[in-house]
N, C-alpha and C positions, 0 to 999 in steps of 0.2 A: 792233265788238263781236261776240264769238263767241256764236252761239246754243247754248244747252245741248242736248246730245244727249238726246232723250227716252228714258227708261228703258222697256223693254218692260213692259207691264202683264200680270201673270199672274192667273189666276183665284184669288180669295180664298176662295170658297165653292162648294160643289157641291150643287145641289138633287137630293135623292135620295128614294126612296120606301121607306117601311117599311109594309107592308100597304096600307091605303087612304089613309094620310096622307103628305104631303110634308114633308121637313125640309131645312133648309139646314145643311150640315156644313162647318165651316171646313176649308180644304184641308189645314192642318197637323194635323188630327185623322185624316186618311186614312193608313192604313199602306200599303195597296196597292189596286189595282184589278185585277180579272180578268174575263175573258170566258168564258162557259160557255153553249153552245147559243144563240149569237147574242144573249145577254143580257150586260150589263156590271154588275158588282157592285163596290161600294166596301166594303172591310173596314176598319173603324176600328181605331185603336190598341188599344182595349179588346175587340176581337174581334167587334163587331156587324157584321152584313151588311146592306147597303142596295142596292136596285136603282137604277141610274143611267140616265137617258135620253140617253146619249152613247156613242159608240164609244171604244175605247182610243186610236185615232188622234186623235180630237177632243180627248180629255183630254190626251194627250201634247203636242199643239200648244198647249194653253191653260194648262198647268201649268209651273212653274219648272223648267227642265232641270237646274239645280244640285241640286234636291231630288228629282226623279223621273226614273227611267230605265226605258225599255222593255226588259224582260228577254227577252221572246220574244213570240210572237203572242197569248199568253193573259194575260201579266202586265205591269203597269206599277207599279213599286214605289218607295217613298220610301227615301232612303238610311238613315234611322233604323230601318227595318223589316228591313234585311238583318242577320240574326243571324250567319250565317257563309256561306262558300262554299269549295268545294274542286274541284280539277281531276278530271275523270272520263275523261280520255283524248281523243286527237285534238283537243286544244286547247279542249274544251268545259268549262264549269263547272257544277257543281251547287250551287244556291243554296237556303239555308234562310231562310225569312221568319218574322218574329214579328209578329202571331200566326201560329201554325203553319198549314200548308196540307196537305191530303191530296194525295198524289202528289208527283212530282218536278218541280222547276223547273230547266230546263236553259237556259243561255245558250250560244248557238252559238259556234263557233270564230271566226266573223267578228265577233261582237260582244264577245268576251271581253276583248280589250285595251282597248276603249273603256269597258267596264264597270269594269275595274280602275282606269283613269284617273279615271273619274267618282267612284268611291268614295274615292279618295285626295285629291280636291280640297279 
């Protein structure tokens, strides 16, 4: 009798801080995560920002890789939050997220092909 292959278990909720209170946010409510000055923030689909006590690397390892992609050192985004992207030369991509982000999000030439494959799956 074959043993079933256990499915990887991914994080369903992220405990985050808003002011002095902690809230559990369903992973599917997260639009993207970004790091800023050694702090990690979760931005929800409706644009709210929360502080998260985890690094982007820890989040990347614990979230479903079919849903989330590490765009660069500052951003980990859900597929549904990618509004658009366009080439900007030398194989790099400029990504627009929803909710909007101040500044530019660039996917390196090395990650560009993997990013496109991920979005098409």
